[in-house]
C-alpha positions in Angstrom: 22.6 -16.5 24.4 23.0 -19.7 26.2 19.4 -20.7 26.5 16.4 -21.1 24.2 14.3 -18.1 23.7 11.0 -18.3 21.8 10.9 -16.2 18.5 7.4 -15.1 19.7 9.2 -13.0 22.3 10.8 -10.5 20.0 10.1 -11.4 16.4 6.4 -11.6 16.0 3.3 -9.7 17.0 2.7 -6.2 18.3 3.6 -4.8 21.7 -0.1 -4.4 22.5 -0.8 -8.1 21.9 2.3 -9.2 23.8 1.2 -7.0 26.8 -2.2 -8.7 26.8 -0.7 -12.1 27.1 2.1 -11.1 29.5 2.4 -12.8 32.8 2.0 -9.4 34.6 -1.3 -8.7 32.9 -2.6 -12.2 33.5 -1.8 -12.2 37.2 -3.2 -8.7 37.7 -6.4 -10.0 36.2 -6.3 -12.9 38.7 -6.3 -10.3 41.5 -9.1 -8.4 39.9 -11.1 -11.6 39.8 -10.5 -12.2 43.6 -11.5 -8.6 44.3 -14.6 -8.6 42.2 -15.8 -11.9 43.7 -15.4 -10.4 47.2 -17.1 -7.2 46.2 -20.1 -9.2 44.8 -20.2 -11.4 47.9 -20.3 -8.3 50.2 -23.2 -6.9 48.2 -25.0 -10.2 48.6 -24.7 -10.1 52.4 -21.5 -11.9 53.4 -19.5 -10.4 56.2 -16.9 -8.6 54.1 -15.8 -5.1 55.2 -15.0 -2.0 53.1 -11.6 -2.1 54.7 -10.9 -5.6 53.4 -12.0 -4.6 49.8 -9.9 -1.5 49.9 -6.9 -3.5 50.9 -7.5 -6.0 48.1 -8.0 -3.2 45.5 -4.8 -1.4 46.6 -2.7 -4.5 46.1 -3.9 -5.7 42.7 -0.8 -4.4 40.9 1.7 -5.0 43.8 3.0 -8.5 43.0 6.2 -9.9 44.5 7.2 -12.4 41.9 10.1 -13.8 43.9 7.7 -14.7 46.7 5.3 -16.2 44.2 8.1 -18.4 42.9 9.0 -19.6 46.4 5.4 -20.5 47.1 5.1 -22.3 43.7 8.3 -24.3 44.3 6.7 -25.4 47.6 3.1 -26.0 46.5 3.6 -26.9 42.8 0.4 -24.9 42.1 0.4 -21.5 40.4 -2.9 -20.3 41.6 -2.2 -21.3 45.2 1.2 -19.5 45.0 -0.4 -16.3 43.8 -3.2 -16.6 46.4 -0.6 -17.0 49.2 1.3 -14.0 48.0 -1.9 -11.9 47.7 -3.0 -12.9 51.2 0.4 -12.0 52.5 -0.1 -8.5 51.0 -3.6 -8.3 52.3 -3.6 -9.7 55.9 -6.9 -8.1 56.8 -8.7 -9.5 53.8 -6.9 -12.9 53.9 -9.9 -14.7 55.5 -12.3 -13.7 52.7 -10.1 -13.9 49.6 -11.0 -16.8 47.3 -14.2 -17.5 49.3 -16.3 -20.1 47.6 -14.0 -20.1 44.5 -12.0 -22.7 42.7 -8.7 -22.3 40.8 -10.7 -22.4 37.6 -12.7 -19.4 38.7 -9.4 -17.6 38.5 -7.7 -19.2 35.4 -10.7 -19.7 33.1 -12.3 -16.3 33.7 -8.9 -14.7 33.1 -8.5 -16.6 29.9 -11.9 -15.4 28.6 -11.1 -11.8 29.5 -7.7 -12.0 27.8 -9.1 -13.6 24.7 -11.9 -11.0 24.6 -9.4 -8.2 24.6 -7.1 -10.0 22.1 -10.0 -10.6 19.7 -10.8 -6.8 19.7 -7.2 -6.2 18.4 -7.6 -8.8 15.7 -10.9 -7.3 14.7 -9.4 -3.8 14.4 -6.5 -5.0 12.2 -8.7 -7.1 10.1 -11.0 -4.2 9.5 -8.0 -2.1 8.5 -6.8 -4.7 6.1 -10.2 -5.0 4.5 -10.4 -1.3 3.8 -6.9 -1.3 2.2 -8.1 -4.1 -0.1 -11.2 -2.1 -0.9 -9.0 0.8 -1.9 -6.6 -1.4 -3.9 -9.5 -3.0 -5.8 -11.1 0.3 -6.6 -7.8 1.7 -7.8 -7.4 -1.2 -10.2 -11.0 -2.0 -11.0 -10.4 -1.6 -14.7 -6.7 -2.7 -14.9 -7.0 -5.7 -17.3 -4.8 -8.7 -16.6 -4.5 -12.3 -17.5 -6.4 -14.7 -15.3 -4.9 -18.1 -14.5 -6.5 -21.4 -13.7 -4.2 -24.3 -12.9 -1.5 -21.6 -13.1 -2.2 -21.6 -16.9 -3.4 -18.5 -18.9 -7.2 -18.7 -19.0 -9.2 -15.5 -19.8 -8.7 -11.8 -19.1 -9.8 -10.5 -15.7 -9.0 -7.3 -13.8 -6.6 -6.7 -10.9 -9.5 -5.1 -9.0 -11.5 -8.4 -9.4 -8.6 -10.3 -8.0 -8.3 -7.9 -5.1 -12.0 -8.5 -4.4 -11.4 -12.3 -4.3 -8.8 -11.7 -1.6 -11.2 -9.3 0.2 -14.1 -11.7 0.1 -12.1 -14.3 2.2 -11.4 -11.7 4.9 -15.0 -10.5 4.8 -16.1 -14.0 5.6 -13.5 -14.3 8.4 -14.7 -10.9 9.8 -18.4 -12.1 9.8 -17.4 -15.3 11.7 -15.1 -13.6 14.2 -17.7 -10.9 15.0 -20.3 -13.6 15.8 -18.1 -15.0 18.6 -19.8 -14.2 21.9 -17.4 -14.8 24.8 -18.9 -15.3 28.2 -17.1 -15.6 31.6 -17.3 -18.9 33.4 -18.5 -17.1 36.5 -18.2 -18.7 39.9 -19.7 -22.2 39.3 -17.8 -24.2 41.9 -15.9 -27.5 41.7 -18.3 -29.3 39.5 -20.3 -26.5 38.0 -23.2 -26.8 40.4 -22.4 -23.7 42.5 -22.7 -25.8 45.6 -20.1 -23.9 47.6 -21.7 -20.6 46.8 -25.1 -21.9 47.7 -23.8 -22.9 51.1 -22.1 -19.5 51.6 -25.3 -17.7 50.8 -27.4 -19.9 53.1 -29.3 -21.7 50.3 -30.6 -18.5 48.7 -30.9 -19.5 45.1 -31.8 -16.0 44.0 -28.6 -14.6 45.4 -26.6 -17.4 43.8 -28.0 -16.5 40.4 -27.3 -12.8 41.0 -23.6 -13.5 41.8 -22.8 -14.5 38.2 -24.8 -11.6 36.8 -22.8 -9.2 39.0 -19.5 -10.8 38.0 -20.4 -10.7 34.3 -21.3 -7.0 34.5 -18.1 -6.0 36.4 -15.8 -8.2 34.2 -17.3 -7.9 30.7 -19.8 -5.1 31.1 -22.9 -7.2 30.4 -25.0 -9.0 33.1 -25.8 -11.8 30.7 -22.3 -12.6 29.6 -21.8 -15.7 31.8 -22.1 -19.4 31.2 -25.2 -20.8 32.8 -24.0 -24.4 32.2 -20.5 -25.7 32.9 -18.4 -28.2 34.7 -15.5 -27.0 36.8 -14.1 -25.4 33.6 -15.9 -23.7 30.7 -16.5 -25.9 27.6 -13.2 -26.2 25.7 -15.2 -26.0 22.6 -14.9 -22.2 23.1 -11.1 -22.4 22.6 -11.7 -24.4 19.5 -14.1 -21.9 18.1 -11.8 -19.0 18.8 -8.7 -20.7 17.3 -10.8 -21.7 14.3 -11.6 -18.0 13.7 -7.9 -17.2 13.9 -7.2 -20.1 11.5 -9.7 -18.6 9.1 -7.8 -15.4 9.0 -4.6 -17.3 8.5 -6.1 -19.2 5.6 -7.2 -16.1 3.8 -3.8 -14.4 4.4 -2.0 -17.5 3.1 -4.2 -17.5 0.0 -3.6 -13.8 -0.8 0.1 -13.9 -0.1 0.6 -17.2 -2.0 -1.1 -15.5 -5.0 1.2 -12.5 -4.7 4.2 -14.8 -4.5 3.2 -16.4 -7.8 2.5 -13.1 -9.5 5.8 -11.7 -8.2 7.5 -14.7 -9.9 5.8 -13.6 -13.1 6.9 -9.9 -12.4 3.2 -8.8 -12.5 3.1 -7.7 -8.9 5.6 -7.1 -6.2 5.4 -6.6 -2.4 7.2 -3.6 -0.9 11.0 -3.9 -0.9 13.3 -1.7 1.2 16.0 0.5 -0.3 18.7 -1.4 1.4 16.9 -4.7 1.6 18.9 -7.7 0.4 17.0 -10.7 -1.2 19.8 -13.2 -1.0 23.3 -13.5 0.6 24.5 -15.0 -2.6 22.4 -13.0 -5.1 21.8 -9.5 -3.6 19.9 -8.4 -6.7 17.0 -10.8 -6.0 13.8 -9.3 -4.7 12.3 -12.2 -2.9 8.7 -11.8 -1.5 9.9 -12.3 2.0 6.9 -10.7 3.7 4.5 -13.0 1.8 6.7 -16.0 2.6 6.7 -15.1 6.2 2.9 -14.8 6.2 2.5 -18.2 4.5 4.9 -19.9 6.9 3.3 -18.6 10.1 -0.3 -19.1 8.7 0.4 -22.8 8.4 1.4 -22.9 12.0 -1.7 -21.1 13.2 -3.9 -23.4 11.2 -2.1 -26.5 12.6 -2.7 -25.3 16.2 -6.5 -25.7 15.8 -6.2 -29.5 16.0 -4.8 -29.3 19.6 -7.8 -27.1 20.6 -10.2 -29.6 19.0 -8.5 -32.5 20.8 -8.8 -30.6 24.1 -12.6 -30.1 23.5 -13.3 -33.8 22.7 -11.2 -35.4 25.5 -12.4 -33.5 28.5 -13.4 -36.1 31.2 -16.8 -35.6 32.8 -16.7 -32.3 34.8 -13.0 -31.6 34.1 -9.5 -33.0 33.6 -6.2 -31.2 33.7 -4.5 -32.6 30.5 -5.3 -29.5 28.6 -3.7 -27.0 30.9 -0.1 -27.2 29.7 -0.9 -27.0 25.9 -3.4 -24.2 26.4 -0.6 -22.0 27.9 1.1 -22.4 24.4 -1.6 -22.5 21.8 -3.8 -19.6 22.9 -1.1 -16.9 23.2 0.8 -18.2 20.2 -2.3 -18.3 17.9 -3.2 -14.7 18.8 0.3 -13.3 18.6 1.0 -15.0 15.3 -2.4 -13.9 13.8 -1.6 -10.4 15.0 1.7 -10.5 13.2 0.2 -12.0 10.1 -2.3 -9.1 9.9 0.4 -6.5 10.4 2.4 -8.0 7.6 -0.6 -8.2 5.3 -1.4 -4.6 5.9 2.1 -3.6 5.0 2.0 -5.8 1.9 -1.2 -4.4 0.6 -0.2 -0.8 1.4 3.0 -1.1 -0.7 1.8 -3.6 -3.3 3.1 -2.6 -6.8 1.3 -3.6 -10.0 3.5 -3.8 -13.0 1.1 -2.9 -15.8 3.6 -3.1 -18.6 4.5 -6.7 -17.8 0.7 -7.6 -17.4 0.0 -6.0 -20.8 2.8 -8.1 -22.4 1.4 -11.3 -20.9 -2.0 -10.5 -22.3 -0.6 -9.8 -25.7 1.5 -13.0 -25.6 -1.5 -15.2 -24.6 -4.6 -13.7 -26.3 -3.7 -15.1 -29.8 -3.5 -18.7 -28.4 -6.8 -18.2 -26.4 -8.5 -16.9 -29.6 -7.2 -19.9 -31.5 -8.8 -22.2 -28.9 -12.1 -20.4 -29.2 
């Protein structure tokens, strides 16, 4: 290939997670947002016809990306480019598409909806991993092994106890991630005051409040899942919280896989190894813990991305600035795709983890006399 291609494209993460963060999914969600806004505005009394709504609904999935590119080359604005293309497809609805909205109504609400779906995938895989660790710990609850502190022989423990230590980290992560309550930005206008919506609805404050309730219900299934306070964008602290939760999973995965790497070096445990797998080009007999190494490598990257999200949160200017837009296109999809991949790898590792009880017994016998002498 003559051009750079991100490893995220074909090396890491599941097809399901890639689909969620695909351009096609994102831009269809943009059209859903335009459609749902128009539908809510019709319900609140604006002059929007059923014919216009039907035209919008029928063209949600019909995107001419070549036309979008031509518009973006001209306007240098991705939302405006998609809006122009959507209006071209919906000439009857053109006058009422994006009515009272901002670009952030489209981009920020789409980001929340995408993250909400992506979190559900992470939660499901995390739950699967925890159950596998429960099974592993129960299987080896009385398998005695040497415990190590400072990587030095300390006292006897059990393999089941060590599995529970790994499990405990993921249980903590699971509690944190399940307490994240994502809410849509709603349609809050250019500075978060809903001034444009208030004008459209002839100053009817009750209708203005109902608009976000209706959007929250249609987009997230709960009338209360909208942000009552915002600037033009939702608080970037939300991104920081979400990425922190992914970082937590990465930290626990790194801890577990680093332990397995150490134990594999002692021949006490080993991750699954394929029949034709080669550990080294120079030493084919080696059984390197490549899955654990892969998890540790990617986990460090996920952890590092949280700093960018924190910087975005603390450097927002007043009601909004645009200096977070470019990096959010990178860190949010990458953090989710890599966390997804990390969990897939961890599930495979735990499912195929081999405990070498003979080696473990020998280490206990070799070290117990010295421990007894110390006591």
